[in-house]
C-alpha positions in Angstrom: -12.2 -18.8 -10.7 -9.7 -15.9 -10.4 -7.6 -15.3 -13.4 -3.8 -15.7 -13.1 -3.3 -12.0 -13.6 -5.8 -11.1 -10.8 -4.3 -13.7 -8.5 -0.9 -12.0 -9.1 -2.3 -8.6 -8.3 -4.0 -9.9 -5.2 -0.8 -11.6 -4.1 1.1 -8.3 -4.4 -0.7 -7.0 -1.3 1.7 -6.6 1.5 1.3 -9.1 4.3 1.7 -7.5 7.7 2.0 -9.1 11.1 -0.5 -7.2 13.3 -1.7 -9.9 15.6 -4.6 -8.1 17.4 -7.2 -8.0 14.6 -8.7 -4.7 13.7 -7.3 -3.1 16.9 -4.0 -2.3 15.3 -0.7 -3.1 17.0 1.7 -0.1 16.8 4.7 -2.5 16.9 3.5 -4.5 13.9 6.0 -5.3 11.1 5.5 -3.7 7.7 5.6 -5.9 4.6 9.2 -4.9 3.9 10.2 -6.2 7.3 10.3 -2.9 9.1 8.3 -2.2 12.3 6.0 0.8 11.9 7.2 2.1 15.3 9.1 3.5 16.9 10.8 5.3 14.0 12.5 8.6 13.4 11.7 11.1 10.7 14.6 10.0 8.5 13.5 6.4 8.6 10.0 7.3 7.5 11.2 9.6 4.8 13.5 6.9 3.4 10.6 4.5 3.4 8.3 6.9 1.6 10.9 7.5 -1.0 11.2 3.7 -1.6 7.5 3.7 -2.2 7.8 6.6 -4.8 4.9 8.4 -3.0 5.7 11.7 -4.7 4.7 10.1 -8.1 1.3 8.7 -7.1 0.2 10.5 -4.0 0.0 14.2 -2.9 2.9 13.6 -0.5 6.3 15.2 -0.7 8.7 13.0 1.3 10.6 16.2 2.3 7.6 17.4 4.2 7.5 14.3 6.5 9.0 16.3 9.4 6.2 18.9 9.4 3.6 16.1 9.1 5.1 14.3 12.1 5.0 17.5 14.1 1.3 18.0 13.2 0.3 14.5 14.0 2.1 14.8 17.3 0.2 18.0 18.2 -3.0 16.2 17.2 -2.3 13.4 19.6 -1.9 10.8 16.9 1.8 10.2 17.7 4.0 10.4 20.8 7.4 12.0 20.3 10.4 11.0 22.5 13.9 12.3 22.3 16.6 9.5 22.6 20.4 9.7 22.7 22.1 8.3 19.6 25.8 8.5 18.9 26.5 11.7 20.8 23.3 13.5 19.5 19.6 13.4 20.2 17.1 11.9 17.8 13.3 12.2 18.1 11.4 8.9 17.6 7.7 8.6 17.1 5.2 6.0 18.3 1.5 5.8 17.4 -0.9 6.6 20.3 -4.1 4.7 20.8 -5.9 7.6 19.0 -3.5 7.3 16.1 -4.0 3.6 15.8 -7.8 4.1 15.9 -7.5 6.8 13.1 -5.4 4.5 10.9 -8.1 1.8 11.4 -10.8 4.2 10.3 -8.8 5.4 7.3 -8.3 1.8 6.1 -12.0 1.0 6.5 -13.0 4.2 4.7 -10.4 3.7 2.0 -11.7 0.2 1.1 -15.4 1.3 1.2 -15.1 4.6 -0.7 -15.5 4.3 -4.5 -14.0 6.9 -6.9 -13.5 5.2 -10.2 -11.3 7.9 -11.8 -9.0 8.2 -8.8 -8.6 4.8 -7.0 -5.5 6.0 -5.1 -7.2 5.9 -1.7 -8.4 2.4 -2.2 -5.0 1.1 -3.4 -3.3 2.5 -0.4 -5.9 1.0 2.0 -5.6 -2.3 0.1 -1.9 -2.4 1.0 -2.8 -2.2 4.6 -5.6 -4.9 4.4 -3.6 -7.6 6.1 -3.8 -5.5 9.3 -7.5 -6.5 9.4 -9.0 -9.9 10.2 -10.0 -12.0 7.2 -13.8 -11.7 7.9 -13.6 -7.9 8.4 -11.7 -7.4 5.1 -14.1 -9.7 3.2 -17.0 -7.7 4.6 -15.5 -4.4 3.5 -14.9 -5.8 0.0 -18.5 -7.0 -0.2 -19.7 -3.5 0.7 -17.4 -2.0 -1.9 -18.6 -4.5 -4.5 -22.2 -3.5 -4.0 -21.3 0.2 -4.4 -19.2 -0.5 -7.5 -21.9 -2.5 -9.2 -24.5 0.2 -8.4 -22.2 2.9 -9.8 -21.5 1.0 -13.0 -25.2 0.4 -13.6 -26.1 4.0 -12.8 -23.5 5.4 -15.2 -24.6 3.1 -18.0 -28.2 4.3 -17.6 -27.1 7.9 -17.5 -24.9 7.6 -20.6 -27.7 6.1 -22.5 -30.1 8.8 -21.4 -27.6 11.5 -22.7 -27.4 9.8 -26.1 -31.1 9.4 -26.3 -32.4 12.8 -25.1 -29.3 14.9 -25.9 -29.8 16.9 -22.7 -25.9 17.1 -22.5 -23.2 17.0 -25.2 -22.8 13.5 -26.5 -19.1 13.3 -25.6 -20.2 13.4 -21.9 -21.9 10.1 -22.4 -18.6 8.5 -23.5 -16.8 10.0 -20.5 -19.4 8.4 -18.2 -19.0 5.2 -20.2 -15.3 5.2 -19.5 -16.0 5.5 -15.8 -18.6 2.8 -15.9 -16.3 0.5 -17.7 -13.6 1.0 -15.0 -16.2 0.2 -12.3 -17.4 -2.9 -14.2 -13.8 -4.1 -14.5 -13.2 -3.4 -10.8 -16.3 -5.4 -9.9 -15.0 -8.5 -11.6 -11.6 -8.0 -9.9 -13.2 -7.7 -6.5 -15.2 -10.9 -7.1 -11.9 -12.7 -7.9 -10.2 -11.3 -4.8 -13.2 -12.3 -2.6 -12.9 -15.8 -3.9 -9.2 -15.9 -3.0 -9.9 -14.5 0.5 -12.8 -16.8 1.2 -10.7 -19.8 0.0 -8.1 -19.0 2.6 -5.6 -17.1 0.3 -3.4 -14.3 1.5 -2.6 -13.6 5.1 -4.5 -11.5 7.6 -4.4 -10.5 11.3 -4.3 -13.3 13.8 -3.1 -15.8 11.3 0.2 -17.6 11.1 2.6 -17.2 8.2 2.7 -14.3 5.8 5.2 -12.8 3.5 8.7 -12.1 4.9 11.2 -9.8 3.2 14.4 -11.5 1.8 17.5 -11.0 4.0 18.9 -8.4 1.5 15.9 -6.2 1.6 16.7 -2.7 2.8 13.7 -2.7 5.1 15.6 -4.9 7.6 17.8 -2.0 8.4 14.8 -0.1 9.6 13.7 -3.1 11.6 17.0 -3.3 13.5 17.0 0.4 14.1 13.4 0.4 15.4 14.1 -2.6 17.6 17.0 -0.6 19.2 14.7 2.4 19.8 12.0 0.1 21.3 14.6 -1.2 23.8 15.6 2.3 24.7 12.0 3.4 25.2 11.3 0.3 27.4 14.2 1.2 29.6 13.2 4.8 29.8 9.6 3.9 30.7 10.9 1.5 33.4 13.1 4.2 34.9 10.3 6.6 34.9 7.9 4.1 36.5 10.5 3.3 39.2 11.1 7.0 39.9 7.3 7.6 40.3 7.1 4.6 42.6 9.8 6.0 44.9 8.3 9.4 45.0 4.7 8.1 45.8 
């Protein structure tokens, strides 16, 4: 049975409303209540700052604008200029290619095991509710096998160093630390898998899920993005009508 501490950690995963399974919906709501799109650069920077990404990831919130430009050039985002209060603001919407890339990154982040730097896994875990329950469980099972194999291999290697002295003894203890981290993670994954298989947490295509409290700052982004979405829909309708008349 999962320990109370592990259940609390598992429950901290953000629950996102992406109703189309592993084919991710660009209009899904993030755990804080804010749609992922459309959004402008300031909104995204504000969101990154609220996650303190500069303290745990190699991301400077101030560089968000250059990142958005790069992703747009790569075809991952679509940029649209919209009028807003006497000025023009650029809003960004994920393209099908961008959604596919996000899907790939989540899968790779869950599968890839790096005991001394689990940042990628933790980020992917936060997006796990974008996946169907069975898909997420399968990815966790893959990770569990890799983690177990890594822990066993490190234990054997550490013992070999101490026995044969083919490397400085302190290296064995360094490997031992990494092995202990992997062994602890294996137990944690087993607990999380029990929660998922028993119907805990919320995943794509399922009713319910966590909703931010009314006072959460993320709702401001939700309202702004809803307004952008309405503007984009009107713009697309006008464009389609214009093309229809010219055809």
